[in-house]
C-alpha positions in Angstrom: -9.6 1.4 14.2 -11.7 0.8 11.1 -14.6 1.0 13.6 -13.7 4.3 15.2 -12.2 6.0 12.0 -15.1 4.8 9.4 -13.7 7.7 7.0 -10.5 6.2 6.8 -11.7 2.3 6.3 -10.4 2.3 2.6 -6.9 3.6 3.3 -6.5 1.5 6.9 -7.1 -1.8 4.8 -5.0 -1.2 1.3 -2.3 0.9 2.5 0.6 -1.6 3.1 2.8 0.5 5.3 5.0 -1.4 7.8 4.4 1.3 10.4 0.6 1.4 9.7 0.8 -2.4 10.2 2.3 -2.2 13.2 0.4 0.6 15.0 -3.0 -1.3 14.1 -1.8 -4.4 15.7 -0.4 -2.7 19.1 -3.6 -0.3 19.0 -5.7 -3.7 19.0 -4.0 -4.6 22.0 -4.4 -1.2 23.8 -8.1 -1.7 23.0 -8.3 -5.1 24.5 -6.6 -4.3 27.7 -8.8 -0.9 27.8 -11.7 -3.1 27.6 -10.7 -5.3 30.0 -10.0 -2.5 32.8 -12.8 -0.8 31.8 -15.0 -4.3 32.3 -13.3 -4.8 35.9 -14.4 -1.1 37.0 -11.2 -0.9 38.9 -8.0 1.8 38.2 -10.1 4.4 36.3 -6.6 6.0 36.4 -5.3 3.1 34.0 -8.6 3.4 31.7 -8.0 7.3 31.2 -4.4 6.3 30.2 -5.5 4.0 27.8 -8.4 6.1 26.3 -5.5 8.3 25.8 -3.2 6.1 24.1 -6.0 5.0 21.6 -6.9 8.8 20.8 -3.2 9.0 20.2 -3.0 6.1 18.0 -5.6 7.0 15.9 -4.5 10.7 15.8 -1.2 9.0 14.5 -2.8 6.5 12.1 -4.6 9.4 10.3 -1.1 11.1 9.7 0.4 8.3 8.5 -2.7 7.9 6.0 -2.2 11.7 4.8 1.5 11.2 4.1 1.6 7.6 2.4 2.4 7.9 -1.3 -0.1 6.7 -3.7 2.6 3.7 -4.3 1.7 2.3 -1.1 -1.9 1.5 -2.0 -2.7 -1.7 -3.6 
């Protein structure tokens, strides 16, 4: 996600919010699966669904960062 959201790299690395950590883990799994599907060039509908899912998780991460209190940052 840090590659996709370079403006938020520092916050993604420093905010110690369990929900954000879980989101990043799930996002990583979704990206790997999406890339596997894309490499096989089958089920374009699933690739599109994973693209949408990943985008939604990126949006959620940005919202979590915006709402995080300063005390959650190292």
